[in-house]
Structure formats: C-alpha cells, structure tokens
SEMARDREN-976442 format. One record per atom (N, C-alpha, C, CB): residue number from 1; residue in one letter; chain; atom name; x, y, z. Coordinates in steps of 0.02 Angstrom, whole numbers, plus 50000, padded with zeros to 5 digits. Glycine has a CB too. Layout:
<atoms>
+-----+--------+--------+-------+-------+-------+-------+
: num : residu : chaine : atome :     x :     y :     z :
+-----+--------+--------+-------+-------+-------+-------+
: NUM :      A :      A :    CA :     X :     Y :     Z :
...
+-----+--------+--------+-------+-------+-------+-------+
</atoms>
This chain:
<atoms>
+-----+--------+--------+-------+-------+-------+-------+
: num : residu : chaine : atome :     x :     y :     z :
+-----+--------+--------+-------+-------+-------+-------+
:   1 :      M :      A :     N : 52484 : 49650 : 49744 :
:   1 :      M :      A :    CA : 52458 : 49716 : 49744 :
:   1 :      M :      A :     C : 52381 : 49713 : 49753 :
:   1 :      M :      A :    CB : 52477 : 49751 : 49679 :
:   2 :      A :      A :     N : 52359 : 49730 : 49811 :
:   2 :      A :      A :    CA : 52288 : 49727 : 49822 :
:   2 :      A :      A :     C : 52254 : 49790 : 49798 :
:   2 :      A :      A :    CB : 52274 : 49715 : 49894 :
:   3 :      V :      A :     N : 52197 : 49784 : 49763 :
:   3 :      V :      A :    CA : 52162 : 49838 : 49739 :
:   3 :      V :      A :     C : 52090 : 49836 : 49772 :
:   3 :      V :      A :    CB : 52161 : 49837 : 49661 :
:   4 :      S :      A :     N : 52066 : 49888 : 49804 :
:   4 :      S :      A :    CA : 52006 : 49888 : 49832 :
:   4 :      S :      A :     C : 51951 : 49903 : 49783 :
:   4 :      S :      A :    CB : 52006 : 49933 : 49885 :
:   5 :      K :      A :     N : 51889 : 49894 : 49799 :
:   5 :      K :      A :    CA : 51834 : 49911 : 49754 :
:   5 :      K :      A :     C : 51831 : 49985 : 49744 :
:   5 :      K :      A :    CB : 51768 : 49885 : 49780 :
:   6 :      K :      A :     N : 51845 : 50021 : 49794 :
:   6 :      K :      A :    CA : 51851 : 50097 : 49786 :
:   6 :      K :      A :     C : 51903 : 50114 : 49736 :
:   6 :      K :      A :    CB : 51868 : 50132 : 49853 :
:   7 :      D :      A :     N : 51966 : 50084 : 49740 :
:   7 :      D :      A :    CA : 52016 : 50101 : 49694 :
:   7 :      D :      A :     C : 51997 : 50080 : 49622 :
:   7 :      D :      A :    CB : 52080 : 50069 : 49715 :
:   8 :      L :      A :     N : 51962 : 50027 : 49615 :
:   8 :      L :      A :    CA : 51938 : 50002 : 49551 :
:   8 :      L :      A :     C : 51884 : 50051 : 49523 :
:   8 :      L :      A :    CB : 51908 : 49929 : 49558 :
:   9 :      A :      A :     N : 51841 : 50071 : 49566 :
:   9 :      A :      A :    CA : 51789 : 50120 : 49542 :
:   9 :      A :      A :     C : 51822 : 50187 : 49526 :
:   9 :      A :      A :    CB : 51733 : 50131 : 49597 :
:  10 :      N :      A :     N : 51872 : 50210 : 49556 :
:  10 :      N :      A :    CA : 51909 : 50271 : 49538 :
:  10 :      N :      A :     C : 51940 : 50263 : 49469 :
:  10 :      N :      A :    CB : 51963 : 50286 : 49590 :
:  11 :      L :      A :     N : 51969 : 50205 : 49456 :
:  11 :      L :      A :    CA : 51997 : 50191 : 49390 :
:  11 :      L :      A :     C : 51946 : 50193 : 49336 :
:  11 :      L :      A :    CB : 52029 : 50125 : 49390 :
:  12 :      I :      A :     N : 51890 : 50160 : 49349 :
:  12 :      I :      A :    CA : 51834 : 50160 : 49302 :
:  12 :      I :      A :     C : 51809 : 50232 : 49286 :
:  12 :      I :      A :    CB : 51776 : 50119 : 49330 :
:  13 :      H :      A :     N : 51806 : 50273 : 49337 :
:  13 :      H :      A :    CA : 51785 : 50342 : 49327 :
:  13 :      H :      A :     C : 51835 : 50380 : 49284 :
:  13 :      H :      A :    CB : 51776 : 50378 : 49395 :
:  14 :      Q :      A :     N : 51895 : 50361 : 49280 :
:  14 :      Q :      A :    CA : 51944 : 50396 : 49237 :
:  14 :      Q :      A :     C : 51944 : 50372 : 49163 :
:  14 :      Q :      A :    CB : 52014 : 50385 : 49266 :
:  15 :      L :      A :     N : 51908 : 50319 : 49149 :
:  15 :      L :      A :    CA : 51906 : 50293 : 49082 :
:  15 :      L :      A :     C : 51872 : 50343 : 49035 :
:  15 :      L :      A :    CB : 51870 : 50227 : 49080 :
:  16 :      P :      A :     N : 51896 : 50347 : 48971 :
:  16 :      P :      A :    CA : 51861 : 50385 : 48921 :
:  16 :      P :      A :     C : 51795 : 50350 : 48909 :
:  16 :      P :      A :    CB : 51903 : 50393 : 48856 :
:  17 :      D :      A :     N : 51745 : 50387 : 48892 :
:  17 :      D :      A :    CA : 51676 : 50362 : 48879 :
:  17 :      D :      A :     C : 51678 : 50306 : 48823 :
:  17 :      D :      A :    CB : 51628 : 50423 : 48857 :
:  18 :      K :      A :     N : 51724 : 50313 : 48773 :
:  18 :      K :      A :    CA : 51727 : 50265 : 48721 :
:  18 :      K :      A :     C : 51749 : 50196 : 48742 :
:  18 :      K :      A :    CB : 51771 : 50289 : 48670 :
:  19 :      D :      A :     N : 51785 : 50192 : 48797 :
:  19 :      D :      A :    CA : 51814 : 50126 : 48823 :
:  19 :      D :      A :     C : 51766 : 50094 : 48869 :
:  19 :      D :      A :    CB : 51881 : 50137 : 48859 :
:  20 :      I :      A :     N : 51715 : 50128 : 48894 :
:  20 :      I :      A :    CA : 51669 : 50100 : 48944 :
:  20 :      I :      A :     C : 51636 : 50033 : 48924 :
:  20 :      I :      A :    CB : 51616 : 50150 : 48959 :
:  21 :      P :      A :     N : 51610 : 50029 : 48863 :
:  21 :      P :      A :    CA : 51578 : 49966 : 48839 :
:  21 :      P :      A :     C : 51626 : 49908 : 48840 :
:  21 :      P :      A :    CB : 51551 : 49974 : 48769 :
:  22 :      L :      A :     N : 51688 : 49920 : 48821 :
:  22 :      L :      A :    CA : 51739 : 49863 : 48819 :
:  22 :      L :      A :     C : 51750 : 49838 : 48891 :
:  22 :      L :      A :    CB : 51810 : 49886 : 48786 :
:  23 :      V :      A :     N : 51763 : 49884 : 48936 :
:  23 :      V :      A :    CA : 51777 : 49867 : 49002 :
:  23 :      V :      A :     C : 51714 : 49838 : 49037 :
:  23 :      V :      A :    CB : 51805 : 49927 : 49038 :
:  24 :      A :      A :     N : 51658 : 49860 : 49023 :
:  24 :      A :      A :    CA : 51596 : 49831 : 49052 :
:  24 :      A :      A :     C : 51585 : 49764 : 49028 :
:  24 :      A :      A :    CB : 51535 : 49873 : 49036 :
:  25 :      D :      A :     N : 51603 : 49748 : 48964 :
:  25 :      D :      A :    CA : 51595 : 49682 : 48938 :
:  25 :      D :      A :     C : 51644 : 49633 : 48971 :
:  25 :      D :      A :    CB : 51603 : 49683 : 48864 :
:  26 :      F :      A :     N : 51706 : 49657 : 48981 :
:  26 :      F :      A :    CA : 51757 : 49619 : 49020 :
:  26 :      F :      A :     C : 51732 : 49602 : 49088 :
:  26 :      F :      A :    CB : 51821 : 49658 : 49027 :
:  27 :      L :      A :     N : 51708 : 49652 : 49124 :
:  27 :      L :      A :    CA : 51687 : 49640 : 49190 :
:  27 :      L :      A :     C : 51628 : 49590 : 49197 :
:  27 :      L :      A :    CB : 51669 : 49704 : 49220 :
:  28 :      K :      A :     N : 51579 : 49597 : 49149 :
:  28 :      K :      A :    CA : 51525 : 49552 : 49147 :
:  28 :      K :      A :     C : 51547 : 49479 : 49134 :
:  28 :      K :      A :    CB : 51477 : 49575 : 49097 :
:  29 :      R :      A :     N : 51597 : 49468 : 49091 :
:  29 :      R :      A :    CA : 51623 : 49405 : 49079 :
:  29 :      R :      A :     C : 51660 : 49378 : 49141 :
:  29 :      R :      A :    CB : 51668 : 49408 : 49021 :
:  30 :      L :      A :     N : 51697 : 49419 : 49175 :
:  30 :      L :      A :    CA : 51732 : 49396 : 49235 :
:  30 :      L :      A :     C : 51680 : 49378 : 49289 :
:  30 :      L :      A :    CB : 51781 : 49452 : 49262 :
:  31 :      I :      A :     N : 51630 : 49412 : 49296 :
:  31 :      I :      A :    CA : 51580 : 49400 : 49347 :
:  31 :      I :      A :     C : 51540 : 49335 : 49330 :
:  31 :      I :      A :    CB : 51531 : 49462 : 49353 :
:  32 :      S :      A :     N : 51527 : 49327 : 49266 :
:  32 :      S :      A :    CA : 51486 : 49270 : 49245 :
:  32 :      S :      A :     C : 51528 : 49203 : 49249 :
:  32 :      S :      A :    CB : 51459 : 49282 : 49169 :
:  33 :      N :      A :     N : 51592 : 49208 : 49253 :
:  33 :      N :      A :    CA : 51633 : 49148 : 49260 :
:  33 :      N :      A :     C : 51677 : 49158 : 49320 :
:  33 :      N :      A :    CB : 51676 : 49134 : 49195 :
:  34 :      P :      A :     N : 51652 : 49145 : 49379 :
:  34 :      P :      A :    CA : 51689 : 49154 : 49441 :
:  34 :      P :      A :     C : 51752 : 49119 : 49449 :
:  34 :      P :      A :    CB : 51650 : 49135 : 49494 :
:  35 :      L :      A :     N : 51763 : 49065 : 49412 :
:  35 :      L :      A :    CA : 51825 : 49028 : 49419 :
:  35 :      L :      A :     C : 51881 : 49071 : 49396 :
:  35 :      L :      A :    CB : 51824 : 48964 : 49381 :
:  36 :      D :      A :     N : 51872 : 49116 : 49349 :
:  36 :      D :      A :    CA : 51925 : 49163 : 49326 :
:  36 :      D :      A :     C : 51948 : 49207 : 49382 :
:  36 :      D :      A :    CB : 51900 : 49207 : 49269 :
:  37 :      A :      A :     N : 51907 : 49223 : 49427 :
:  37 :      A :      A :    CA : 51922 : 49267 : 49483 :
:  37 :      A :      A :     C : 51968 : 49237 : 49533 :
:  37 :      A :      A :    CB : 51860 : 49287 : 49516 :
:  38 :      N :      A :     N : 51975 : 49169 : 49529 :
:  38 :      N :      A :    CA : 52022 : 49137 : 49576 :
:  38 :      N :      A :     C : 52091 : 49121 : 49549 :
:  38 :      N :      A :    CB : 51992 : 49076 : 49601 :
:  39 :      I :      A :     N : 52109 : 49152 : 49489 :
:  39 :      I :      A :    CA : 52173 : 49145 : 49463 :
:  39 :      I :      A :     C : 52223 : 49183 : 49508 :
:  39 :      I :      A :    CB : 52175 : 49168 : 49392 :
:  40 :      P :      A :     N : 52272 : 49150 : 49533 :
:  40 :      P :      A :    CA : 52318 : 49180 : 49577 :
:  40 :      P :      A :     C : 52360 : 49237 : 49541 :
:  40 :      P :      A :    CB : 52364 : 49126 : 49608 :
:  41 :      Y :      A :     N : 52378 : 49289 : 49580 :
:  41 :      Y :      A :    CA : 52422 : 49342 : 49553 :
:  41 :      Y :      A :     C : 52495 : 49313 : 49548 :
:  41 :      Y :      A :    CB : 52421 : 49408 : 49599 :
:  42 :      D :      A :     N : 52524 : 49325 : 49491 :
:  42 :      D :      A :    CA : 52592 : 49303 : 49481 :
:  42 :      D :      A :     C : 52640 : 49347 : 49515 :
:  42 :      D :      A :    CB : 52608 : 49298 : 49409 :
:  43 :      E :      A :     N : 52674 : 49318 : 49568 :
:  43 :      E :      A :    CA : 52720 : 49361 : 49610 :
:  43 :      E :      A :     C : 52794 : 49348 : 49590 :
:  43 :      E :      A :    CB : 52709 : 49346 : 49688 :
:  44 :      E :      A :     N : 52801 : 49311 : 49537 :
:  44 :      E :      A :    CA : 52868 : 49294 : 49516 :
:  44 :      E :      A :     C : 52907 : 49359 : 49491 :
:  44 :      E :      A :    CB : 52864 : 49240 : 49459 :
:  45 :      E :      A :     N : 52967 : 49363 : 49512 :
:  45 :      E :      A :    CA : 53007 : 49424 : 49492 :
:  45 :      E :      A :     C : 53020 : 49421 : 49414 :
:  45 :      E :      A :    CB : 53080 : 49425 : 49534 :
:  46 :      L :      A :     N : 53026 : 49483 : 49390 :
:  46 :      L :      A :    CA : 53040 : 49487 : 49318 :
:  46 :      L :      A :     C : 53112 : 49469 : 49303 :
:  46 :      L :      A :    CB : 53025 : 49557 : 49291 :
:  47 :      S :      A :     N : 53119 : 49428 : 49252 :
:  47 :      S :      A :    CA : 53187 : 49410 : 49230 :
:  47 :      S :      A :     C : 53218 : 49465 : 49187 :
:  47 :      S :      A :    CB : 53185 : 49344 : 49191 :
:  48 :      E :      A :     N : 53282 : 49455 : 49171 :
:  48 :      E :      A :    CA : 53314 : 49504 : 49126 :
:  48 :      E :      A :     C : 53281 : 49503 : 49058 :
:  48 :      E :      A :    CB : 53390 : 49491 : 49119 :
:  49 :      N :      A :     N : 53259 : 49446 : 49033 :
:  49 :      N :      A :    CA : 53227 : 49439 : 48967 :
:  49 :      N :      A :     C : 53154 : 49475 : 48969 :
:  49 :      N :      A :    CB : 53220 : 49358 : 48947 :
:  50 :      D :      A :     N : 53122 : 49470 : 49029 :
:  50 :      D :      A :    CA : 53057 : 49501 : 49037 :
:  50 :      D :      A :     C : 53067 : 49579 : 49036 :
:  50 :      D :      A :    CB : 53022 : 49476 : 49104 :
:  51 :      L :      A :     N : 53120 : 49603 : 49068 :
:  51 :      L :      A :    CA : 53131 : 49675 : 49071 :
:  51 :      L :      A :     C : 53151 : 49699 : 49000 :
:  51 :      L :      A :    CB : 53188 : 49692 : 49126 :
:  52 :      K :      A :     N : 53188 : 49662 : 48961 :
:  52 :      K :      A :    CA : 53207 : 49680 : 48895 :
:  52 :      K :      A :     C : 53145 : 49682 : 48850 :
:  52 :      K :      A :    CB : 53259 : 49633 : 48868 :
:  53 :      A :      A :     N : 53101 : 49632 : 48860 :
:  53 :      A :      A :    CA : 53037 : 49630 : 48821 :
:  53 :      A :      A :     C : 52994 : 49691 : 48832 :
:  53 :      A :      A :    CB : 52997 : 49569 : 48837 :
:  54 :      I :      A :     N : 52990 : 49710 : 48900 :
:  54 :      I :      A :    CA : 52949 : 49769 : 48915 :
:  54 :      I :      A :     C : 52980 : 49830 : 48883 :
:  54 :      I :      A :    CB : 52942 : 49780 : 48992 :
:  55 :      E :      A :     N : 53044 : 49836 : 48889 :
:  55 :      E :      A :    CA : 53080 : 49895 : 48860 :
:  55 :      E :      A :     C : 53067 : 49899 : 48784 :
:  55 :      E :      A :    CB : 53157 : 49891 : 48873 :
:  56 :      Q :      A :     N : 53069 : 49842 : 48751 :
:  56 :      Q :      A :    CA : 53058 : 49841 : 48676 :
:  56 :      Q :      A :     C : 52985 : 49858 : 48663 :
:  56 :      Q :      A :    CB : 53077 : 49768 : 48644 :
:  57 :      A :      A :     N : 52941 : 49834 : 48703 :
:  57 :      A :      A :    CA : 52871 : 49849 : 48695 :
:  57 :      A :      A :     C : 52857 : 49925 : 48703 :
:  57 :      A :      A :    CB : 52830 : 49809 : 48745 :
:  58 :      E :      A :     N : 52886 : 49955 : 48751 :
:  58 :      E :      A :    CA : 52882 : 50025 : 48761 :
:  58 :      E :      A :     C : 52910 : 50068 : 48703 :
:  58 :      E :      A :    CB : 52918 : 50041 : 48823 :
:  59 :      L :      A :     N : 52966 : 50041 : 48675 :
:  59 :      L :      A :    CA : 52993 : 50079 : 48615 :
:  59 :      L :      A :     C : 52946 : 50069 : 48553 :
:  59 :      L :      A :    CB : 53068 : 50053 : 48597 :
:  60 :      E :      A :     N : 52922 : 50012 : 48546 :
:  60 :      E :      A :    CA : 52874 : 50002 : 48489 :
:  60 :      E :      A :     C : 52813 : 50043 : 48503 :
:  60 :      E :      A :    CB : 52855 : 49926 : 48478 :
:  61 :      F :      A :     N : 52786 : 50046 : 48561 :
:  61 :      F :      A :    CA : 52730 : 50091 : 48573 :
:  61 :      F :      A :     C : 52742 : 50162 : 48554 :
:  61 :      F :      A :    CB : 52711 : 50089 : 48643 :
:  62 :      K :      A :     N : 52801 : 50187 : 48575 :
:  62 :      K :      A :    CA : 52821 : 50260 : 48560 :
:  62 :      K :      A :     C : 52829 : 50266 : 48485 :
:  62 :      K :      A :    CB : 52891 : 50282 : 48597 :
:  63 :      Q :      A :     N : 52848 : 50217 : 48449 :
:  63 :      Q :      A :    CA : 52853 : 50219 : 48376 :
:  63 :      Q :      A :     C : 52791 : 50209 : 48339 :
:  63 :      Q :      A :    CB : 52899 : 50171 : 48354 :
:  64 :      G :      A :     N : 52736 : 50195 : 48376 :
:  64 :      G :      A :    CA : 52672 : 50185 : 48344 :
:  64 :      G :      A :     C : 52664 : 50119 : 48311 :
:  64 :      G :      A :    CB : 52661 : 50237 : 48295 :
:  65 :      K :      A :     N : 52704 : 50067 : 48335 :
:  65 :      K :      A :    CA : 52699 : 50001 : 48305 :
:  65 :      K :      A :     C : 52658 : 49954 : 48346 :
:  65 :      K :      A :    CB : 52767 : 49971 : 48295 :
:  66 :      T :      A :     N : 52599 : 49979 : 48364 :
:  66 :      T :      A :    CA : 52556 : 49943 : 48408 :
:  66 :      T :      A :     C : 52487 : 49932 : 48371 :
:  66 :      T :      A :    CB : 52548 : 49983 : 48475 :
:  67 :      I :      A :     N : 52444 : 49892 : 48399 :
:  67 :      I :      A :    CA : 52375 : 49874 : 48372 :
:  67 :      I :      A :     C : 52330 : 49922 : 48410 :
:  67 :      I :      A :    CB : 52352 : 49793 : 48383 :
:  68 :      R :      A :     N : 52288 : 49951 : 48365 :
:  68 :      R :      A :    CA : 52237 : 49999 : 48393 :
:  68 :      R :      A :     C : 52183 : 49962 : 48434 :
:  68 :      R :      A :    CB : 52202 : 50040 : 48334 :
:  69 :      L :      A :     N : 52161 : 49994 : 48488 :
:  69 :      L :      A :    CA : 52111 : 49965 : 48531 :
:  69 :      L :      A :     C : 52049 : 49945 : 48490 :
:  69 :      L :      A :    CB : 52091 : 50015 : 48587 :
:  70 :      K :      A :     N : 52029 : 49990 : 48442 :
:  70 :      K :      A :    CA : 51972 : 49973 : 48401 :
:  70 :      K :      A :     C : 51979 : 49907 : 48362 :
:  70 :      K :      A :    CB : 51961 : 50028 : 48353 :
:  71 :      D :      A :     N : 52038 : 49895 : 48338 :
:  71 :      D :      A :    CA : 52051 : 49830 : 48305 :
:  71 :      D :      A :     C : 52045 : 49772 : 48348 :
:  71 :      D :      A :    CB : 52117 : 49830 : 48275 :
:  72 :      I :      A :     N : 52073 : 49777 : 48413 :
:  72 :      I :      A :    CA : 52067 : 49725 : 48461 :
:  72 :      I :      A :     C : 51997 : 49715 : 48481 :
:  72 :      I :      A :    CB : 52109 : 49739 : 48520 :
:  73 :      E :      A :     N : 51958 : 49767 : 48493 :
:  73 :      E :      A :    CA : 51888 : 49761 : 48513 :
:  73 :      E :      A :     C : 51853 : 49726 : 48458 :
:  73 :      E :      A :    CB : 51854 : 49831 : 48527 :
:  74 :      H :      A :     N : 51862 : 49746 : 48395 :
:  74 :      H :      A :    CA : 51827 : 49715 : 48339 :
:  74 :      H :      A :     C : 51841 : 49638 : 48336 :
:  74 :      H :      A :    CB : 51848 : 49749 : 48274 :
:  75 :      E :      A :     N : 51904 : 49623 : 48344 :
:  75 :      E :      A :    CA : 51925 : 49550 : 48342 :
:  75 :      E :      A :     C : 51892 : 49512 : 48400 :
:  75 :      E :      A :    CB : 52005 : 49544 : 48348 :
:  76 :      L :      A :     N : 51891 : 49542 : 48461 :
:  76 :      L :      A :    CA : 51859 : 49507 : 48518 :
:  76 :      L :      A :     C : 51787 : 49498 : 48509 :
:  76 :      L :      A :    CB : 51870 : 49542 : 48582 :
:  77 :      R :      A :     N : 51752 : 49548 : 48476 :
:  77 :      R :      A :    CA : 51682 : 49543 : 48473 :
:  77 :      R :      A :     C : 51656 : 49499 : 48410 :
:  77 :      R :      A :    CB : 51654 : 49615 : 48470 :
:  78 :      N :      A :     N : 51702 : 49488 : 48366 :
:  78 :      N :      A :    CA : 51679 : 49449 : 48308 :
:  78 :      N :      A :     C : 51711 : 49384 : 48298 :
:  78 :      N :      A :    CB : 51688 : 49486 : 48249 :
+-----+--------+--------+-------+-------+-------+-------+
</atoms>
C-alpha cells in the first residue's frame, strides 16, 4: 500500500490537536534515524490465527479493555 506525501498530510490534518505532539515526535524520530525508513512493508498474508487475534482485539476495544493513549504517551516519554 503506497501512501503519498499528500495522503499523509491529509491524515495529519484530520488528527485531533491533542495528538499532534505525539505524532510530531514520532515523525522527528523517524526522520532522525533514516535506517528505520528502509524497513520493508510486510506483505505476508494474514493467517487464521492473525485474523482471530484481530477479532479478539476489536472485541476488547469495544469492551473498553484497552490502554489509554495518554498512558502509552506517558510511558514512551518517561
């Protein structure tokens, strides 16, 4: 799946203001370590186990059994 810079910019414009610092930090880290940019996209097809795990994750998300973005951001920054 190729994403153009224009597509990426459109996605960024849709971000809530509160998420911009986190995304900006991620982009700065990616730019400062260009080796990360060369990680190939995984084109391997999803297995039955993968699909079950995704389904389970979606169920847990709907049930509110997830980690808040604020908690993840705090852990990454500290």
